[in-house]
N, C-alpha and C positions, 0 to 999 in steps of 0.2 A: 504493499499499500504506500504510494508516494505522497509525500507531503504536499507536493504541488496540486495533486488532486483533492486532497483534503482541504488545501487553502482555497481552492477553486469551488469547492462546493459550499465551504462556509460563506463565500462571498456572494454566491447566487442565492443563499438563505437571507443574508443581511440587505443585499441590493434589492431583493424582490423580484430577480428574474435573470435569464440568460443576457438579454440585451444590456442591461445594467451593469451585470457582473463583468461582461467583456469590456465595458467602457473603463470601469474601475481597474480592472486587471491590464489594460491597455493591449488587448489581443482581439481576434476575431471571435464571431459567435460560434463558429463551427469547433474552435479549439475547446471552448467551454463546454459545449455540447457533447463533444467526444471524451473529455476528461470525465463528465458525469456518467455518461453512458459505461466507460470502462470500469469505474468505480461500481456501479451497479452490477455489473457482470462478475466482478472479482468478489464482491460480497454476496452476491446471490440473492439480492434484495432490491425492491422498487424503492427508491429514495424520495422521489416526487409523484404525485398525482397531476397529471397534465389535463387542464381545464381551458380547452381553446388554446389561446396564446399565453396564458397563465400557468404558474405551477404553485402547487399546495404541498408543504411537506407531510410526507407519508409518516407513519408511526416509526418505520425503519429509520427514516432520516432524522427524526426527532432523537433517537438513540445515538445515531452516528454524530450528530451535530455537538451533544455533549461531550463525546470523546474525542472529536475533533479539535474542539476549542481547548481542552486540555492538552492533547499532542503537539498542538501548535504553541501553545504556551510554554510546554517544555522545551521545545524548538528554540523559542526565544530567550528561555531561562539560560539555557545551555550557551547559546551565542553571547548572552550578556555576561555570564560568569566567564567565558573565555575572554572578552573584551576587557574585563576587569584586571586580569593579568597584566602587569607592566605598565604601560602608558595610558591606560582607559582611552583607548580608541574606539571609535564607534559613534553611537548616536544617542543624545537624551531629548525625549521628546516630552516637553513642559506645557501644561495648560495654566491658565489663570484668569481670574474675573478681569474685566477691563480696567476697574479701579485699580485693583492690586498691581497689574502690569504697568499701570502708569506711575504709581507711588513706588514700588519696591523692586521690581524686576531689572531696571537698567544697572544698578550698581552690582546687584546680586550676580547677574550675568557676567559682568565684567570680572568679577572675583573667580567664578568658575572658569572663564576662559583662560585666566591667569594660571590657575592651579592646573588645569588639565587643557592645555592648548591644543591637542589633536582631538578632543570630543566634539563632534558636531552637534550645535544647539538648535532644537526646532521649537518654537513658541506659537501656541495658539491661544486665542481669547474666546471666552464664551460664558454662559451662566453656570452657577454652581451646580445645578442640575445636571447639565448636559456635559460638564466637565467629570462629574462623578462617574456618570455613565461610560465616558469613554476610558477612564482609568478601569472600571470594571470589566470591560471589553478588550482590554490590553490595546488601546489605541494610543494611550499616553504612560508614559512611565510615571508621572506625577502630576499633581495639580494644586493650585494654590485657590481654595475656596474659604467660603464663610463657614463657621462651625455653630455650635460643636456637632461632629460627626461620630455616629454610633452605628457600625456596620461590621458584621463578623468577617469579611473580607478585606477591609480597609485598616491602615494605621493612619490615624490623624495625630499630627504634631502640632500643636498651637505655637504659634510663632509671634502673632502681635494682636492687640485688642484695637479694633477699630472704633472710633467714635462718630456715630451718625449723627447729624445735625439736620434741621429743617432748614431749607433756603427757598428765598422767594425774592422777586425784583423788588427794588426800593420803590416804595408809594404803592405798591400792590397789595390787595388784601387777600391773602391765601385761602382765608374761610370760604371764599366766594369763588375760587378757582378750582379748575381741574387739576388732578394729580398727574404727574408726568413720570413714567417708569420705565426702567429696562424691561426687556420682553419676558415672558413665562418663564419660571425656573431662575430667576435671579433671587439671592438671598434676601437683598435689602426690600424687595417687592412686598413681601408677606408683613414686614415691619412697618412699610409705609401705609400700607392698606388698614393694618391694626390702629395704627396713629390716626389715619383718616376717620375711622369709627369712633375712636375714643375721643376726639376732640371736636367733632361737630363739624368738620369740614363738609362741604358739598360734596354728596357722593353721587358723581356723574361718571360717565365713560372715561376711562384714564387714557391719555396720551401715550404711545408706546414708541421707544426709540431704540435702535440697536447700538448706539455709540454713546459714549461718555460726552463728547463735545456737544453732539446733537442736543442731549438732555440739558446741559449747562447753559447752553447758547438760548434756549426755548424759555427757560427758567428767567434768564437775564433780561429778557426783553418783555416779561410779564404774561407770559402764555400760560403759565402754571406755577406749581411748587412740586418739590421732591424732599426725600431725604437721601443725603450724600455723605461720605466719610469728611471729616473736618480737613483733613489734610488735602483731599482732592480739592476743595474749595479754595483753600488758602493758596494754592499753587496754580488756580485756574486763571487764565486770561480774563475771565468775567469777574474776578472776585470783588472788583470796586463797585460792581451794579448788584451786588447781590446782599440780602439780608441775612444774616445767620441766626438761628434760634436754638439754643440748647434743649436737649430732650432727655425726659427721665432715664435712668440706667437701664431699665428693662427692655427700653427701645433702642437707645443709643450703644451700648455697650455690645460689640459683635466680635467673638473670639474667631481669628483667622489663622489658617495654617495650611499644612502640606498634607496631601493624602496620597497613600500608594498602597499597591497591594501587598498584604501581608506575607503571601508565598512567593513574592518575586524575590529573585536574588539580590543581596546586597549590592547597592552601586554606591562607590565612594564619593562620586560627584553629587549624589542627592543630599549628602550630608555636607558637603562644601556648600551647595546651593541654600539648603536650609540655614546654616550657620550664618552665611552671609546677609540673608533676609532678616534675621534676628538681630544682627549687628546694626544694619542699616536702620532698623525700627527703634533701636533704643534712643 
């Protein structure tokens, strides 16, 4: 049973079909189809039910998916363990909330680069929920998210406590304005909605943005209000146009740190990265 066949099978499942999988794997559809067919022949079991142009995972396929994920994880763990010998060459895949990336990652990545010069660093930003999913599905080696995090497969190391503050434009009345939020899955979103309910702000359809600067810019011109880490506000180009209000501790204090899989092999660079973030936050 070849690992490339298992990887192809897993990609078909995750991408929802042959065409999407072929694009993800950068190959032609016939290669994907042939690998799945050979895998079915080798196992003597049908892995998918064909429904028109779509595919539905068969019971045998669900069993194989669990084993395929474990076998491919073992492959990655083996590669990672070998990479850690000597000069830590290879790749470190890092995820972070956009606010965290803006505040803490630049200096921390510089420290990792200095300590592990041959390690390739890849960074993506997303919501805490999306980043957690990517770590659990082995698409990221670590992620920096808002906690606390309690999960049997994840290790969470608290590195900094962010203080959320309410921000609005000068001269605006946030009680009468809509709430401006990051998209679903943002850890700050639930706190902002709870604060909205607790303080009598107008309950209206929230405005959603995917970028930090988009939210700050809209708040600065009086389109709405939001909650944001104090340090993000202080460093923003819009700081002079914003009114900052302190919040109760149960809303404002957000433990933030690094998550990684408990079962993953130890990576020296993760320790370097975590230490650098903690040092920069002091």
